[in-house]
N, C-alpha and C positions, 0 to 999 in steps of 0.2 A: 399727725395721726399715727396711732399705734397699730401694729399689725393685729390681726384677728384670725383665729383658727377655729371658728365655729360657724354654723350656718344660720343662726337666729339673729334677726335684726328687728328693731322696733321704731320705725320701719326701715326697709332698705332703700337707699338712694344711690344711683350711679354717680360717679365723680362729677359729672357735668351738672348735677342737680343738688350738690351738697349744701348750697345756700338755703334750700328748702327745710333743712333741719331746724332752722331758727323760726320757722313760720308755723302757725296752726296747721294741723293735719287732720283730714277727714279719713277715718280708717274703716268705716262701715256705712252702707247705705241700703235702705229697705223701703222702696216705694209701695204704696197701696192705692186703692181706688181714689181716695180723696186727700192724700197727703204723703208724707215720707218721714221715716225715722233715720237719724244719722248719729254716728258716734264720732268723737273727735278728741284731740288732746293738743296741748301746747307746751312743749318742754321748756321754752323760754320763760313763759309766765303761766305755770300750771293752775294757779288759783285766782288769776286776775279776771276782770270782767271781759266777757266776749259777747259778740252779737252774730246771729245768723242773718245773712242778707240773701234773699231769694226773689226770683221773678220768673214770669214766663220768659222763654228764651228771647233775649234782646228786648224785653218789655220793661215796665216800670218796676223799680226795686221796692221791696218791702223789708222792714227790719224788725227783728225780735231779739230781746235779751235771752241768752242761753242759760238754762236753769239746771244743767246736769251734764254728765259725760255722754249720755244719750238723750235725745230730744226728738219729739215728733212735731212736725209742722203740718197743720191740718186745714181743712176748708178750701182745698184746691179743686180745680176742675178735673174730671175724669178724662183719661186718654189725652192728656195735654203735656207738652214738653216744658220742662223747667230747668233752671240753672241756679246754683247757690254757692256760697262760700262762707267761711267763718272769719270774722274780723276781730282782732285784739284791740284793746283800748288805746294802744299806742300806734294803731294804724296798720300793723302787719296783717296780711290776709293770706288765707290758705289758697291752694290751687282751686280753681273754679271747677265744680263738679256738675254733671248733667244727669237728668233723670226723666222718666216718662211715667206719669201716673197710670194706673190700670188695675183691673180686677185680677186677683190671684186665684189659681185653680183651687177648687173646693178641697178642704182637708189638708192644705199645705200652708207653710209659713216661709218667709224669706230669711235665709241666713245672710245672703249678700247679693248685691246687684251691681252691674257695671253697664252703663250706657254704651252702645257700640261706637259712639263718637268721643267718648271720654278718653283723655290722653294720660291719665294718672299713671298707668302702668305700661306705657308704650315701650319701655326698655325691655319688656318681656312679651306682652301681648295685649289684646283689646277684648278678649272674650274669656269667660269663666269656664274652666274645664276640670277634668280629673277629680271628681268628688271622692272623698275618703271620710270614714267615720269610725270613731273608737270610743269606748267607755274606759276611762282611766281607773286605776286602782282606788282612787279617792272618790269615784262616782261621777266625775265630770264627763260630759260629752265634748269631744273635740271633732270639729269638721274641717277638713282641708280642701282646698281648691287651687288649681294652678291657672296661670294666665298664658293664653296662646294666641297666635295670629299668624297668618301666612306671611312668610318672609321675616318674621320677628324672632327674637332670641329664645323665647319659651323656656325660661329658667327661674321662675318665681312661683312659690306656693304661699298662700295666705292661710293662717290658722285662726279659727274662731272657736269659742268655748261657750258652753251652756252649763250652768250650775243648777238648773231647774228642769231637767229632762226635756230640753228643746223648746221650752216656752219663750225664752229670751236668749239672745246670743250677744257675745261681746268679743272684741278683737283680742287675740293673744300676741301674735308676732308674724313676721315674714320669715320664710326659709329661702335662702339664696346661696349658691345656685341649687335649685331642686325643681324637678318636673316629674309628672306622673307618679306621685308619691303615695304609697300605701301605709296608712297608720295601723299599728297593731300593738297589742300588749303580750309580752312573753315573760314569764317568771317574774312578774311584778314590775317590769320596766316598760316604758312606752317607747316605741320605735317608729321611725319614718324610713321606709325603704323605697328608693326611686332612682331616677337618673338625673344627671346634671343638666341636661337639655335634651331635646329630641335627638335620638341616636347617639347620645353621649355615654358617660360612664355610669354603671350601676353603683350606687353608694348607699350607705346606711348611717343614721344618726340616732341618738337616744336622748330621752329626757327622764329625769327623776324628780321633777317638781311640777307635775300635772301639766306639762307642755309649756311652761313659762319660759324655759331656756333649754337649749339643745347642745349636745356635745359636738366636738370636731367630727367631721364626717370621715368614715372609712370607705375607701374605694375598694369595691369587691371585684369588679370585672370592667375592663376598659372597652370603650366603644370608639366612636368617631364623631361626626357632626353632620348637620344637614348639607354642608358643603361637599362632603364626600359622595360621589355618584353612587357608590354601593351601600351607602347608609352606615348603620352601626347598631348599637343596642336599642331595643324597643321593648317596652312593657307598659301595660295599663295599670290602673290602681287595683289590681286583683289581690284577693286575700292570699295569705300563705296558709298551707294546710299541714297540720301535724299528723304524720302517719308513719308507723313502723319506727318510732323513736327519732324521726327526723322532721325538720320543717322543709316544705317543698314550695317552690314558686315557679311560675313560668316566665319565659322571656323569648324574644325573637331577635334575629339579626337581618337587616335589610333596610329598605326604604320604599316609599311610594314612588319616588323618582325611578328607582331601579326596577320597580314593578313587582316586588315580591318580598315576603318575610319568611324566613325558615326558623322553625321552633326548636327550643331546648328547655331544660329545667335546671334550676340551681337548688341546692339544698345544704343543710347543715345539721349535725347532731343536735337534737333539741336541748341537750345539757351543756353544749359548748358555749363559749363567749361569742355572742353574735357580732361584737365589735372588732373581732380579729379576722382579718381577711383570709388568712391561711386556713381557717376552720371551714370555709365555704367551698363547695364543689360545684362546678358547672359541667353539665353534660355536653357532648358533642352536638352541633347543630345538624339537623336532619335535612339533607338537600331534597328538592322536589324532583324525585326520580323513582324508578322502579315501580313497585306495586302501587304506591301512592299516586304517581303520575298516571299510570294506566287506569286506575279506578276513577280518576277525575276527567278522563278523556283528554288529558294533556293540557287542560286549562286550569291554571292555578287560581285559587281563591285567596282570601286574606291571611289565613293561618296565623291568627294572633289572638291575644286577650283570653288566654286559656284558664279554665277552672280545673284545679287538681282535685280529683274525686276518688274516693274508695268505692269500687264497684261492689254489687251484691256478691260476686264470686270471689271477692277478696283482693282483686288486682287493683293497681293504682293507674288511673287514666288521666289524660289531659283532654278536656273538652274545649276545643278552639272554635272561635268565630271563623266561618268559611265563606258562605254565600247566603243570600236571603233564602230562608227556608231550609238551611242545611247546617249541620255541625260536623266538624272534622274531629275524629277520635284517634288519639295516640296513646300508646301504652308506655308507662314509665318503668324503667328497669330499677327496681328497688335494691337488687343485689349489687348492682354496679352503677352508682350515681353519676359516673363519668360517661356511661354509655348513652348513645343517642336514643331518642324516642323511637318507637316502632309504629308504623302505620297499622291501624285496625280497620277503620271503615269511615264512610261518610253517611250520616243518617239524616232523614227528613224530619224537620221539627217546625212548629208554627211560630218561628222567631225571625225577625227582620235581620238584615245585615248590620248589626250593631252589638255592642257589648251586652252580655247577659250574665246573670248570676244564678248558680245552683247552690241551694242552701239546705243542708241536712236538717230534717225536722220530723220527729216522731215516726221512725221507720219508713220515711219517704223523703222526698226532696221538694222544696218550694223553689220555683224558678221565677225570676223577675226579668222581664225583657220587653222589647217592642214587638207587637203583633205586626206581621208583614202585610197588612191589608192594603197599604200603599207601598209598593216596592221601593226600597232604598230611602224611605222616609220614616220618621220616628214620632209621629204625633199621637200615637196610641201606646201607652205604657200599661202592661198587663201582668197579672199574676197567674201562674200555672202551677200544677203539681205533677209529679211523676213517681211511680213506685219501682220502676225498673230502669230508670235513666235512659229509656229508649222512646217511650210514648208519653207525650205531654198533653194534659187536659187543662183547658182554661178554667180558672176559678172565677175571676172577675177582672174588669178593667180598673186600673188605679187612676189614671189621668187620660181622659178621652177628649181629644181636640180634633176629631175627624171632621167637624163642621167648620174648622179653620183652615187656612191655606197651608197645605203640607210643605210648601217651600219655605215658609217663614216660622213654623212652629214645630218644636221637637222637645221631647222629655226622655232623656237618655242617660246612659252610663250610671245606673243606680249603684250606690254603695250602701251596705247594710250592716245592721247589728240585729241579731236575733236574741230576744230576752223573754224567755217563756213562750207565750203565745202572741207576743207583740213583735212585729218587725219594724225597726226604725230604718228609714231610708233618707238618704240625701241624693238629689237628682240634679244633674246639669240640665237647665231648662232654657229654651228659646221661645219666647212669645212676646206679645205687647211690642211689636215692631222691632224684633231682633234683626240682626244683619241677615241671617237666614236660619233655616232649621238646625243647622250644625253649629253655628257660632253663637253660643249661649250668652245671654245677658243676666241670667239669674242662677243662683244655687238655692234649691228649695229643700225643706225638711218636711217629712210626713211620718205619721204613725199608722201602721196597718195591723188591725186585729185579725189574726188567722183563725180564731175559733169564735 
């Protein structure tokens, strides 16, 4: 085996599973109420005859000849557990995959699905997380999602592409090691910026061929790992904001085990080479102390997943997740990018304790997030607007599962693209017998008309 200094794999296998490279491989799965669509390939015999073998879990097997790189199996029972695999003419078989049929929320389509007992990505995780979405210079949509699980490595992102505005999706590649990755386009190049694993190093990679292949990663700032009691670098799939001639993004240092995260911002001159680490600047991390600690009564919230926003008064703020019904506001020092954020205040908002997005739109901001009707649960995804970045008014609900068990259903961590009056969203979704509301089994796509 030759060495490799890039992060793209087609797909990635850990060394103890290298034998699977010679087997058929199922790279995408999308169940619906009465069937499922899957995508596959076989590098050993790419043009040979193959069969899909499916059954109810541990039931009688059914066989169908495969008629394309993507195929739908239909006529199945709703709300039923199935398993299937792809078999080559010479007897080689893919890893067995699991699924459950079921209704999909109205107005959405499935980019990818992962059954909570499916072991295909156990080396990274068992649940789909970290949605990200970008429109490439060539017009393609690329959706990213990572694989997480408690006590697992959490270091793989899967990319899917759509060349028809989200109607159909197909597999692009795996990115490894990568986690919590943000896709974005800058000066005609596609970038992925994320961390190597939870609390790992912040790194960046780029693609110049519509996401088909990716460069060697550049480490920007070093972190630690889950094994360190004080944690390390943390950041969600938040967008970067161009302001004052620089690109700005938020990050934190800490861990859930340690009990806190302290915020910072990183930035770069918008005209500099993003793949050169020395061009990037990281601010100091702001400790939970002083006015910030006093204003919160000494009880720290999450202080993470920040939106970098240009305020109506011209100042640059970081709007961070704090507690259910509250946002933490910090001011960015644009004159000194290495200076720590400064505490502004904590404001009350109708948002749950989950990731939210503030999106500039026609002299105001659109906000997508979870309505806190059920504290610390996420089964109501809603659309809000604000003209002053202080007071939010609900426009409508996007996905409403309040009549479903809040412990098992959640629609969260929306990633967006705003194109005219159309908001494109990808959502990490847990429903149809997910492990719980947090541990998602679907990544969904939806189009929202704002006018």
